[in-house]
TIVO-332201 format. One record per residue (C-alpha): residue number from 1; x, y, z. Coordinates in steps of 0.001 Angstrom, whole numbers, plus 500000, padded with zeros to 6 digits. Example, Ala and Ser with C-alpha at 12.3 -4.5 7.8 and 13.67 -1.06 7.14 Angstrom:
residues 2
{1; {512300; 495500; 507800}}
{2; {513670; 498940; 507140}}
END
This chain:
residues 468
{1; {482587; 492744; 471672}}
{2; {486240; 491952; 472376}}
{3; {488835; 493723; 470245}}
{4; {491754; 491613; 469156}}
{5; {494958; 493426; 470070}}
{6; {497374; 493707; 467167}}
{7; {500648; 495580; 467240}}
{8; {502918; 497163; 464697}}
{9; {505785; 494673; 464866}}
{10; {508181; 497242; 463397}}
{11; {507540; 499559; 466341}}
{12; {510464; 499589; 468765}}
{13; {508690; 500977; 471848}}
{14; {507535; 497634; 473320}}
{15; {511027; 496268; 472780}}
{16; {512483; 499163; 474742}}
{17; {510060; 498482; 477591}}
{18; {510906; 494774; 477517}}
{19; {514626; 495559; 477663}}
{20; {514120; 497979; 480546}}
{21; {512116; 495402; 482503}}
{22; {514832; 492804; 481994}}
{23; {517757; 495114; 482789}}
{24; {516222; 496350; 486041}}
{25; {514533; 493044; 486964}}
{26; {511292; 494930; 487471}}
{27; {509110; 491827; 487439}}
{28; {511416; 489487; 489380}}
{29; {509272; 487321; 491641}}
{30; {506035; 488861; 490346}}
{31; {503215; 486401; 489592}}
{32; {500417; 488864; 488850}}
{33; {500037; 492509; 487822}}
{34; {497414; 495059; 488860}}
{35; {497704; 498231; 486813}}
{36; {496493; 501651; 487885}}
{37; {494277; 502728; 484971}}
{38; {493158; 506359; 484899}}
{39; {492276; 506221; 481208}}
{40; {494969; 508749; 480279}}
{41; {497410; 508106; 477462}}
{42; {500135; 506845; 479805}}
{43; {498057; 504240; 481646}}
{44; {496304; 503198; 478413}}
{45; {499685; 502579; 476788}}
{46; {500816; 500748; 479924}}
{47; {497964; 498229; 479714}}
{48; {498562; 497422; 476074}}
{49; {502332; 497263; 476362}}
{50; {502121; 494928; 479359}}
{51; {499822; 492640; 477391}}
{52; {502559; 492399; 474775}}
{53; {505764; 492226; 476834}}
{54; {504493; 490150; 479809}}
{55; {501653; 487974; 478410}}
{56; {502381; 485232; 480936}}
{57; {501318; 487407; 483909}}
{58; {497607; 487828; 484759}}
{59; {496745; 491516; 484356}}
{60; {493946; 493460; 486082}}
{61; {493147; 497127; 485431}}
{62; {492065; 499139; 488497}}
{63; {490373; 502524; 488056}}
{64; {490039; 504789; 491094}}
{65; {487053; 507120; 491302}}
{66; {488255; 509746; 493761}}
{67; {484892; 511484; 494116}}
{68; {486369; 514807; 493010}}
{69; {485177; 515746; 489505}}
{70; {481499; 514822; 489448}}
{71; {480110; 513824; 486060}}
{72; {483546; 514027; 484421}}
{73; {484888; 511377; 486807}}
{74; {481839; 509198; 486118}}
{75; {482476; 509512; 482385}}
{76; {486142; 508519; 482804}}
{77; {485145; 505445; 484816}}
{78; {482666; 504415; 482127}}
{79; {485262; 504926; 479378}}
{80; {487818; 502802; 481222}}
{81; {485305; 500013; 481797}}
{82; {484374; 500056; 478114}}
{83; {488015; 500028; 476988}}
{84; {488781; 496987; 479146}}
{85; {485720; 495176; 477811}}
{86; {486859; 495786; 474240}}
{87; {490361; 494528; 474921}}
{88; {489326; 491695; 477250}}
{89; {491227; 493027; 480264}}
{90; {489802; 492285; 483759}}
{91; {488613; 495559; 485278}}
{92; {487914; 496843; 488798}}
{93; {486277; 500158; 489657}}
{94; {487023; 501393; 493174}}
{95; {485421; 504403; 494872}}
{96; {487788; 506155; 497285}}
{97; {485635; 509157; 498342}}
{98; {488748; 511242; 498974}}
{99; {486983; 514400; 500306}}
{100; {485228; 512312; 502968}}
{101; {488520; 510824; 504179}}
{102; {490742; 513880; 503982}}
{103; {492710; 514545; 507152}}
{104; {493436; 517910; 508774}}
{105; {496278; 519687; 507014}}
{106; {496260; 517197; 504139}}
{107; {495957; 518329; 500524}}
{108; {493556; 516531; 498206}}
{109; {496509; 515137; 496268}}
{110; {498104; 513759; 499433}}
{111; {494790; 512300; 500604}}
{112; {494207; 510631; 497235}}
{113; {497684; 509105; 497244}}
{114; {497237; 507800; 500790}}
{115; {493853; 506297; 499935}}
{116; {495302; 504557; 496874}}
{117; {498192; 503124; 498878}}
{118; {495799; 501936; 501584}}
{119; {493761; 500188; 498898}}
{120; {496777; 498469; 497366}}
{121; {498024; 497371; 500798}}
{122; {494649; 495867; 501706}}
{123; {493650; 494297; 498385}}
{124; {496798; 493256; 496543}}
{125; {497187; 489450; 496432}}
{126; {500432; 487811; 497495}}
{127; {502929; 487784; 494651}}
{128; {501226; 490654; 492819}}
{129; {502754; 494004; 491919}}
{130; {501171; 497348; 491078}}
{131; {502147; 498652; 487630}}
{132; {501910; 502412; 487174}}
{133; {502133; 504446; 483976}}
{134; {504490; 507182; 485172}}
{135; {506932; 508287; 482483}}
{136; {510071; 510414; 482191}}
{137; {508173; 513728; 482103}}
{138; {506344; 512814; 485310}}
{139; {509690; 512111; 486992}}
{140; {511089; 515524; 486052}}
{141; {507925; 517286; 487241}}
{142; {508095; 515372; 490524}}
{143; {511758; 516317; 490941}}
{144; {510990; 520045; 490701}}
{145; {507894; 519816; 492908}}
{146; {509728; 518008; 495677}}
{147; {512731; 520291; 495371}}
{148; {510371; 523126; 496251}}
{149; {509237; 521203; 499341}}
{150; {512779; 520636; 500619}}
{151; {512848; 516855; 500060}}
{152; {515936; 514704; 500533}}
{153; {517251; 512522; 497716}}
{154; {514658; 509823; 498442}}
{155; {511909; 512341; 497872}}
{156; {513526; 513947; 494849}}
{157; {513667; 510636; 492999}}
{158; {510422; 509282; 494462}}
{159; {509310; 507952; 491073}}
{160; {511552; 504913; 490745}}
{161; {511223; 501951; 488401}}
{162; {510797; 499436; 491224}}
{163; {509984; 500358; 494773}}
{164; {508460; 498630; 497770}}
{165; {506248; 500645; 500114}}
{166; {505349; 498463; 503062}}
{167; {503965; 495261; 501541}}
{168; {503153; 496967; 498216}}
{169; {505545; 496508; 495296}}
{170; {505295; 499314; 492717}}
{171; {506768; 498961; 489224}}
{172; {506961; 501674; 486574}}
{173; {507930; 500097; 483240}}
{174; {507508; 503339; 481242}}
{175; {509802; 505549; 483295}}
{176; {512388; 505907; 480503}}
{177; {509825; 507043; 477926}}
{178; {508479; 510493; 477138}}
{179; {504809; 511455; 477107}}
{180; {504970; 512306; 473399}}
{181; {506425; 508874; 472617}}
{182; {503566; 507097; 474371}}
{183; {500892; 509176; 472632}}
{184; {502524; 508647; 469235}}
{185; {502728; 504895; 469868}}
{186; {499024; 504708; 470753}}
{187; {498120; 506468; 467521}}
{188; {500249; 504016; 465546}}
{189; {498197; 501229; 467149}}
{190; {494993; 502852; 465923}}
{191; {494024; 504381; 469287}}
{192; {493314; 508070; 468888}}
{193; {491366; 508887; 472057}}
{194; {491826; 508556; 475784}}
{195; {490624; 510327; 478916}}
{196; {491791; 513895; 479455}}
{197; {491437; 515483; 482883}}
{198; {490441; 519125; 482314}}
{199; {491876; 520087; 485687}}
{200; {495335; 519333; 484241}}
{201; {495277; 522793; 482640}}
{202; {494447; 524650; 485869}}
{203; {497630; 526630; 486563}}
{204; {496591; 527250; 490167}}
{205; {497668; 523685; 490817}}
{206; {501430; 523489; 491294}}
{207; {501924; 520356; 489217}}
{208; {500203; 521966; 486252}}
{209; {502220; 525157; 486677}}
{210; {505431; 523118; 486687}}
{211; {504316; 521217; 483572}}
{212; {503043; 524141; 481525}}
{213; {505161; 527042; 482774}}
{214; {508303; 526096; 484694}}
{215; {509534; 523175; 482572}}
{216; {509026; 524980; 479230}}
{217; {510969; 527958; 480627}}
{218; {513705; 525618; 481892}}
{219; {514019; 524006; 478464}}
{220; {514225; 527395; 476833}}
{221; {516953; 528594; 479203}}
{222; {519049; 525418; 479134}}
{223; {518318; 524157; 475638}}
{224; {516343; 521184; 476890}}
{225; {515943; 519164; 480079}}
{226; {518813; 516704; 479614}}
{227; {520665; 518161; 482591}}
{228; {517683; 517576; 484847}}
{229; {517460; 513993; 483639}}
{230; {521176; 513433; 484372}}
{231; {520767; 514898; 487879}}
{232; {517808; 512622; 488506}}
{233; {519834; 509563; 487463}}
{234; {522626; 510600; 489841}}
{235; {520144; 511113; 492687}}
{236; {518734; 507624; 492118}}
{237; {522221; 506120; 492294}}
{238; {523032; 508035; 495496}}
{239; {519709; 507065; 497060}}
{240; {520279; 503368; 496368}}
{241; {523553; 503533; 498327}}
{242; {521977; 505452; 501224}}
{243; {519023; 503061; 501403}}
{244; {521376; 500095; 501523}}
{245; {523353; 501742; 504324}}
{246; {520131; 502461; 506249}}
{247; {519027; 498832; 505927}}
{248; {522194; 497731; 507741}}
{249; {521689; 500037; 510718}}
{250; {519920; 498730; 513841}}
{251; {520276; 501446; 516492}}
{252; {518910; 500484; 519888}}
{253; {519797; 503162; 522426}}
{254; {519103; 506869; 522142}}
{255; {522828; 507469; 521870}}
{256; {523058; 505089; 518924}}
{257; {520158; 506832; 517200}}
{258; {521713; 510253; 517853}}
{259; {525025; 509061; 516401}}
{260; {523480; 508252; 513020}}
{261; {524645; 510504; 510178}}
{262; {521894; 513035; 509377}}
{263; {521495; 511522; 505902}}
{264; {520527; 508184; 507483}}
{265; {518327; 509264; 510405}}
{266; {515152; 509777; 508337}}
{267; {515720; 506565; 506361}}
{268; {516395; 504380; 509399}}
{269; {513449; 505875; 511294}}
{270; {511119; 505280; 508362}}
{271; {512098; 501601; 508226}}
{272; {511727; 501322; 512015}}
{273; {508276; 502917; 511941}}
{274; {507165; 500871; 508928}}
{275; {507994; 497616; 510731}}
{276; {505748; 498597; 513638}}
{277; {502779; 500131; 511856}}
{278; {502648; 498406; 508478}}
{279; {502430; 501884; 507014}}
{280; {504207; 502966; 503875}}
{281; {504107; 506779; 503992}}
{282; {507267; 508631; 505102}}
{283; {507259; 510528; 508402}}
{284; {506587; 514223; 507896}}
{285; {509201; 516946; 508252}}
{286; {507724; 518177; 511592}}
{287; {507866; 514619; 512986}}
{288; {511520; 514266; 511963}}
{289; {512338; 517678; 513486}}
{290; {510776; 516679; 516825}}
{291; {512544; 513312; 516716}}
{292; {515955; 514940; 516208}}
{293; {515315; 517309; 519124}}
{294; {514334; 514384; 521360}}
{295; {517428; 512408; 520338}}
{296; {519666; 515383; 521113}}
{297; {518456; 515568; 524723}}
{298; {521154; 515055; 527358}}
{299; {518987; 514116; 530352}}
{300; {517142; 510867; 531105}}
{301; {513642; 512348; 530940}}
{302; {511413; 510465; 528445}}
{303; {510177; 512527; 525522}}
{304; {507279; 511736; 523224}}
{305; {507061; 512548; 519531}}
{306; {503437; 512709; 518302}}
{307; {502741; 510984; 514991}}
{308; {499075; 511964; 514793}}
{309; {495826; 510319; 515858}}
{310; {497173; 509640; 519353}}
{311; {500102; 507540; 518122}}
{312; {503490; 508502; 519524}}
{313; {507118; 507490; 519654}}
{314; {508638; 507598; 523115}}
{315; {512339; 508442; 523265}}
{316; {514323; 507391; 526347}}
{317; {518023; 506663; 526921}}
{318; {517158; 502987; 526292}}
{319; {515878; 503731; 522805}}
{320; {512616; 504240; 520898}}
{321; {509199; 502729; 521658}}
{322; {506102; 502896; 519480}}
{323; {502801; 503738; 521222}}
{324; {499675; 503060; 519080}}
{325; {496849; 505568; 518889}}
{326; {494032; 505410; 521367}}
{327; {490672; 503945; 520267}}
{328; {488119; 506525; 519278}}
{329; {490707; 509099; 518184}}
{330; {490644; 509957; 514506}}
{331; {493920; 508641; 513157}}
{332; {496143; 510971; 511200}}
{333; {498840; 508393; 510453}}
{334; {498810; 504620; 510155}}
{335; {499103; 503165; 513670}}
{336; {497610; 499802; 514517}}
{337; {496849; 496810; 512344}}
{338; {496188; 497406; 508653}}
{339; {493184; 495825; 506955}}
{340; {493901; 492701; 504925}}
{341; {491886; 490277; 502796}}
{342; {493005; 486733; 503624}}
{343; {492419; 484060; 500982}}
{344; {493082; 481370; 503551}}
{345; {492539; 478393; 501231}}
{346; {495219; 479661; 498829}}
{347; {497585; 481114; 501414}}
{348; {497533; 479230; 504707}}
{349; {499873; 481726; 506391}}
{350; {499160; 485433; 506881}}
{351; {501977; 487518; 508335}}
{352; {501160; 490594; 510441}}
{353; {504603; 492201; 510810}}
{354; {503390; 495359; 512540}}
{355; {501950; 493170; 515324}}
{356; {504728; 490572; 515321}}
{357; {502130; 487828; 514718}}
{358; {501384; 485136; 512145}}
{359; {497934; 483686; 511445}}
{360; {497670; 480138; 510127}}
{361; {494753; 478249; 508587}}
{362; {494392; 474476; 508332}}
{363; {491603; 472617; 506568}}
{364; {491101; 469126; 507981}}
{365; {488963; 466578; 506152}}
{366; {489215; 463317; 508066}}
{367; {487034; 460977; 510050}}
{368; {484788; 462388; 512741}}
{369; {487076; 460822; 515358}}
{370; {490204; 462514; 513974}}
{371; {488454; 465875; 513745}}
{372; {487172; 465577; 517304}}
{373; {490674; 464697; 518520}}
{374; {492181; 467759; 516815}}
{375; {489552; 470018; 518336}}
{376; {490109; 468513; 521790}}
{377; {493868; 469092; 521489}}
{378; {493180; 472804; 521646}}
{379; {495439; 473706; 518712}}
{380; {493796; 477002; 517779}}
{381; {490099; 477523; 517133}}
{382; {488068; 475241; 514859}}
{383; {485224; 476310; 512598}}
{384; {482758; 474666; 510243}}
{385; {484165; 475186; 506707}}
{386; {480788; 476269; 505340}}
{387; {480736; 479155; 507862}}
{388; {483931; 480736; 506526}}
{389; {483945; 482535; 503165}}
{390; {486815; 482173; 500702}}
{391; {488164; 485538; 501853}}
{392; {488385; 486494; 505524}}
{393; {488941; 490086; 506624}}
{394; {491689; 490730; 509170}}
{395; {491923; 494206; 510691}}
{396; {492456; 496078; 513914}}
{397; {489856; 496833; 516558}}
{398; {487348; 499595; 515818}}
{399; {485217; 501367; 518421}}
{400; {481783; 499758; 518535}}
{401; {483006; 496283; 517510}}
{402; {480901; 493503; 519046}}
{403; {481247; 489723; 519182}}
{404; {478886; 486959; 520269}}
{405; {481179; 484818; 522454}}
{406; {481230; 481058; 521959}}
{407; {478496; 479545; 524075}}
{408; {476967; 482938; 524792}}
{409; {473432; 484074; 524051}}
{410; {474152; 487719; 523225}}
{411; {476892; 489950; 521854}}
{412; {479463; 491871; 523862}}
{413; {481670; 494851; 523109}}
{414; {485242; 493947; 522234}}
{415; {486309; 496726; 524571}}
{416; {484857; 494733; 527491}}
{417; {486352; 491462; 526227}}
{418; {489786; 493085; 525982}}
{419; {489434; 494214; 529581}}
{420; {488356; 490730; 530702}}
{421; {491347; 489182; 528915}}
{422; {493777; 491692; 530409}}
{423; {494935; 493052; 527027}}
{424; {496797; 496324; 527715}}
{425; {495509; 499441; 525998}}
{426; {498544; 499964; 523708}}
{427; {498265; 496371; 522436}}
{428; {494577; 496454; 521532}}
{429; {495134; 498294; 518242}}
{430; {497541; 495525; 517166}}
{431; {495317; 492601; 518138}}
{432; {493876; 490928; 515014}}
{433; {490116; 490957; 514529}}
{434; {489023; 488252; 512052}}
{435; {485713; 488651; 510222}}
{436; {483600; 486418; 507981}}
{437; {481819; 489021; 505923}}
{438; {480721; 491573; 508521}}
{439; {480654; 489123; 511415}}
{440; {483558; 489019; 513857}}
{441; {484411; 485344; 514313}}
{442; {487665; 485398; 516247}}
{443; {489967; 487709; 518201}}
{444; {493162; 485747; 518915}}
{445; {494067; 485659; 522568}}
{446; {490698; 487109; 523530}}
{447; {487644; 485098; 522394}}
{448; {486159; 483231; 519463}}
{449; {482571; 483678; 518355}}
{450; {479601; 481333; 518358}}
{451; {479642; 481729; 514574}}
{452; {480920; 478603; 512818}}
{453; {480424; 476154; 515677}}
{454; {481265; 472631; 514511}}
{455; {478313; 470240; 514316}}
{456; {478548; 466920; 516129}}
{457; {480461; 464185; 514275}}
{458; {481932; 466739; 511862}}
{459; {484195; 465244; 509195}}
{460; {485723; 468556; 508144}}
{461; {486933; 471581; 510081}}
{462; {489020; 474711; 509626}}
{463; {491601; 475428; 512305}}
{464; {492778; 479002; 512806}}
{465; {495760; 479709; 515008}}
{466; {497924; 482689; 515908}}
{467; {501615; 482528; 516813}}
{468; {504314; 485052; 517643}}
END
């Protein structure tokens, strides 16, 4: 049964959110919203407020099951699904299995965040943004946590109202509101229950200790947390200026990199690395330390800075070069081509910035003669439309990948096909692999598959091409 959403029109909270969205242009250019929905009070309020202040945007709730809390996590997922059914909100449940994908030296919290970002990067449609329910209390907690880790101003004000990480646009419409305000608003709307994570009271976890011990003590000592909030606003203003300055820098030689002000080195390097890997996580402190040492070198000897998983940055007097990880090595960062879902009928162009490539799709429905002429012209590879699903998967090469070459009777390893085509080892991780379901149908510049062969006298065909 769908519950009709009614709101207390005298309540000012949605109006405050609407004003904040307008003032900061949070939804500029956004055509669709996917909201992270844990089932807590903040994300529950987020869903309902968005329904009221942005009714023109399609809204989907996404609940992540991290595989961490057993039956309690199952119960939260069921509650979220039921809530969305009652309020007629499209719902997606995604299993991330965080413990199974945790990397050496990575905390569970870091692994969960990385897995969520990987999901958003792979699944988010073009023109969509991710709405998150972070509020003012979260921002203050994050400030203190990152201060303890030695973060720069970018890290200290990491929870910003609008932020792009790689191809993922994050918006936080509730960032000016307090947790108590959101809970009180839900109760005024007749909602008195939501999911509560029992681990949030475990003081062995730093975030909980900051929330339940450090911040209350701070407020007692300073008569509140207004000073912290003012400092956070100043940090955000400073960071905006530094980010803008970093965006204008294009160092090429090692000397130019070394001449960057220390406040810009990490920011410029992050943008440089992001453009080559498609990743959206900042380089770690050890990576930045090694990079600065390599840039300070006075001789011409090349130096390599490991990023993890075999990926490296080579530093020479001529500048920086990115070297992708080797196949078969467990990746600790994000080298190579990221996985994407390509709705080729809706979006004929798919950009792959980390590879410097663009994929294009073209559906031709003409006479058999015109189709045959297009195929003979050799403009890309042509497939039977019925053989291609609505969504194609585009990703990098994985060890064990096999393809049945066009005209062949059996499958071959992509590793052998790369060797036949003369694709250098560093480039293989950035070569697109296009799949229809689980079947590899095309590797641009290498081979296409037998899958999707056009029948004789075909009157329709799909052309796929790849350009630099």
